[in-house]
N, C-alpha and C positions, 0 to 999 in steps of 0.2 A: 106509431100507429101502423097496422097492416091494412093495405088497400089493394083490392083485387080489381083490375081494370079489364073489362070485356070490350074488345075492339070490334068494329064492324066487319073486319076481315075473318073473324072467328078466333083470332089469337087472344090468349089470356096472359096477363102478367101480373104478378104480385109485387107490390112495392112496400118497403118499409120507409115511412115518411115521418119526419119530426112534426109534432103537433102545431108548431108555430109557423109552418109553411103555408103560405097563402094558397087558396083553392085555384086561383088563376095561374099561379106559378106552377102548381102541380099539373094542371090540365095541359099547359104548354109543354112541360117536360114529357108527360105521357104521350102526347100527340107526336112529339119529335121521335120518340122510341117506337111507337106502334101504329101510328096513323089515326084515322077517325075513331072516336070513342063511342061505343054503344051504351055502356052503363058502367057504373062504378059501385063496388061493394066495399064497405068498410066495417071494421069491428071496433067497438068501443067497450072498455070494461064496464060491467054493470056496477051499481052502487055497492054490491057485495064485494066485488073485487077491490074497489076503492077503499073500502073499510077493512080489507084483509080477510073477509069471511068466506070467499069462494073463488072459483075460476071461471064462472059463467061469462059468456060474451054476448052482447047484443049486436046484431048485424042489421045494416041498412043498405038499400039499393037505391041509387039516385041516378037520374039521367041529367047530364049537363046540357044546358041550352047551347045551341050553336051560336057563335058570334055572327051577327047579322048586320 
């Protein structure tokens, strides 16, 4: 899965991540690379892609809660 991470510093980094990687594991790895995370955008294949009928992607933007 491709994941684009927007860091608070303004830096952006795209990661290729296995689907079985835990979100917490990914967040810790991304923070170690780029610092505080502003948001995360990821692409998932639509149902059409899953059934082999197209190449359209759905995108989502999520903000991770800070550990507190």
